[in-house]
N, C-alpha and C positions, 0 to 999 in steps of 0.2 A: 579711554576717555582722557588721555594726557597725564594721568597720574600713575606712578609706579614706585615700588620700593623693593629693592633687592638687597639681600644680605647673603654673601657667598661664604659658606664655611670652608675652611682650609681642607685640602685632601688629607685623609687620614685622621681628621679630628672627630670628636664625639658629637653626635647630632640626635636629638630626640624629636621624632615627628609624631604629631597627634592629629586626630580628626577634629573637624569643626562640627560641633553639635552631634557627635557620634556618627557623622556621615563619612564613611571611608573613601568616598570619591572626592572629598574636599579636605585636604590636609594642609597643615602648616608646620613650620619649624618652631618648636616650643623652646628648645635649649640648644646651645652649641658651646663647645669648648674653645674654639679658636675661629676667627674669621679672616678672610684674606681681602675682602672688598665690601664696601657699603655704598649703596647707590640709591639716592632718593630723587625723584623727579615729579614735579607738580607743574603741568603745562610747560611754560617756557623757562622755568627755574629748576636748576639741578645742584645737587650737592653730592660729591663723591669723595670717598676716602679709601686709599689703598697704600701700599708700601711706597709708591712714587710721590705721594703727597696729598694735598687737599685741592679739590676743584669746587669753586663756588661760581656758578654761572647763571646769568639772567639774560635770555634772548642770545644775542651774539657777544655779550660782554662778560669777561671773567675778572675775578678779583686780582688775579695775577697781572693781567694787562693794565688794569686801572692803577695798580701800585707801581709797576715799572714806568708807566707813562708819567705818573705824578712825580716820581723820584727823578726821571730824566729832565722834566721841566724845572724842577727845583735846582738842579745842577746848572741849568742855563740862565738862572736869574741874574739880573743886573740891576743895580740901584743907582740912583742919581744922588750924590752927596753935594755938600756946599763947595767941594773942589772938583766936581765933575762926576762922570759915571764910573762905577767899579768895573774892573776888567777881568777879575777872576774870583771864583768862589773859593774861599780859603779852605773850607772843610769838605771839598769835593771827594777826597778819598773815602771819607766816612760815609758819604751818600752812596758811592759806588759799592762799598762793602754792604750797606743795607739793602741796596737793590739786588746784589747777588744772593743775599740771604733770602729775600722774598722769592727770587727765581728758583732756588733750591726747595723752598717750603711749599710753594703753590704749583699747580699744574695749569696748562693751557686748555686741555681737552681730555 
């Protein structure tokens, strides 16, 4: 129905599996010692976390793409002053550094 939740335990970690309402055909993971992946999807919205980073996605848009696009547009900004327009963003290296930090922190898919 477009909704799912997965929690993947790490290989060789401790996992406790229990029945739902004493039905041995319906089981769930009640406890785990370590996980390697978390994945939640509700229709067109998804949140996933693993060792590569965080993915926040709605339809075809990701938080990473939004942040990178925003930072790239900030770096292109120009302003008109009383002596004309500016030609260079003075703190562009700081914005590039922040952009790279977001790229490392977030995932595309």
